[in-house]
N, C-alpha and C positions, 0 to 999 in steps of 0.2 A: 504494500500500500504506500503510495507516494504521499509525502507531506505537502503542506501548502507551498505553492510556488511564490517566489518573490515577484513583486510587480516589475514589469519591464521598465527600466529607467532609460530615458532618451538622453544621449550625450548633449552637452550644451552646444549652442550654435557655434560653428567654426571648429569644433573638435576634430582633430586629425588633419587640419589644414596646415601644411608646412608654412612656417613663418621664417624664411631665410634671412631677411633683413634684421629682424629682432634677434635671431640666433647669432648673427655676425656682431651686432652691437654688444650682446652679452659677452661674447668672446673678446671684443676689444677691451672692455672693462677688466675682465679677468687677466688679459695679457698685460695691460698697464700695471695692474696691481702686483702680478707675479714678478714682472721685471723690476718694479720698485722694491719688492721684498728681497729679491736676489741681490740687487745693488746694495741695499741697506745691510743685509746680513753679511755678504761676502766682503765688500769693499769698506764699509763703515765699521762693522763690529769685529769681524774675524781678522782681516788684514790691517785694519787701522790706517788705511791709505788716505782717507779724507772723511769729512763730514759733509752734510748737505750744504751748509754754509760755513765757509772757512775764512771769512774776512773779519772775524771777531775773536772772542775768547773761546777756549775749548768748551766751557760751559754753554756758551751760546750755540756752539756747534752741536752739542749733545741735544739741546732743546730742539734745534732745527731737525735733527735726525728723528726725534720723537714725532714731530708733526708730519714729517715725510713718511714715516712708518705708518702712522694713522691714516694718511691719505691712501697709501697702497692697500691697507687692510680694508678700508671702506669700499674702494673700487672692486676688490675681489668679492666682498660680501654682496654688493649690489649685482655684480655679474652672475654670481652663483644663484641668487634669488631669482633673477630673470631666467636662468637656465632651468631651475626647478619648475618654474611656472610653465615654461615652454614644454618641458617633459610631461608635466601633468596634463597639458592640453594636447599632447601628442603632436606638437608642432615644431619640435626641435630638429634643426638641420645640423647634423654632426659635422659635416664638411664645412659649413659656414661658421660653426662655432670654433673649430680648430683654426680655420683661416683668420677669423677675427682675433683669436688669441695671438697668432703670429703677427698680425697687423698692429695690435695694441702694444705688444712687447717691442716690435721693431720701431714703431713710432716713438715710444717712450725712450728707447735707447738712442735713436737718432736725435731727438729733441735734447736729451741730456748731453750727448756728445757735442752737439753744435751750439745750442743756445746757452745751456747752463755752463758748459766747460769753456767755450770760446767767446761767445758774445757777452754774456753777463759776468763771466769769470767768477761764478759763485764758488767753484771748487775745480780742481783738476782730478784726473783719474788717480794720479800719484804725484808725489813731489820728490825733487832731488834726482830725477832721472830724465833722460831724453824721452819726450812724450810721443815722438813720431810713431813708433810701432804700436803703442797703446791706442793712440787716436785712430790710426788706420784700422786696427783690429776691431775696436769698439764700433766704428761707423760702418765698416764693411759687413760685420755681422748683423747690424741693424738693417742695412739695405737688403741683405739676403732674406731676413725674416719678412720684410715688407714685400719682396717679390714673391716668395712662396705663399704668403698670406693672400696677396692679391690674386694669384692663380686659383687658390682654393675658394675664394668668395666670388670669383667671376661666375656669372650665370652660365649654366651649361645649356647647350641646345637640345631641345626635345625633338625626337624624330617622329 
């Protein structure tokens, strides 16, 4: 004998509709936050190469690192909330999410390497050494992430 059946629940409007642009933007936020986290953890805390703002006292540098770390954390949390919402709606595009992560990380790194390091001179990658190899490596990796990310978020043709 079969028990009572649960009433059929209709999915909400738009359920299962891919949302590639939103998936990409969620990825961009995650990518920016992860790149900021890696920069903060590796170069600021573990290697002690620089602070976010090096034109003042070490205490001011530590405070600037704290704000920088909070910014990265907030970006990741917002991106993950967007990703969870997309997943719940069955609208997540994994390809666009990964592409967005690479675009966000590449953008962050290129912005950091050009605007913060060179134009504003908030800090350098490292002090007391020739920066040429560091600058080239930093910015070339950023461009590579941007290129691969752009390829992944590019709309594909449907046959």
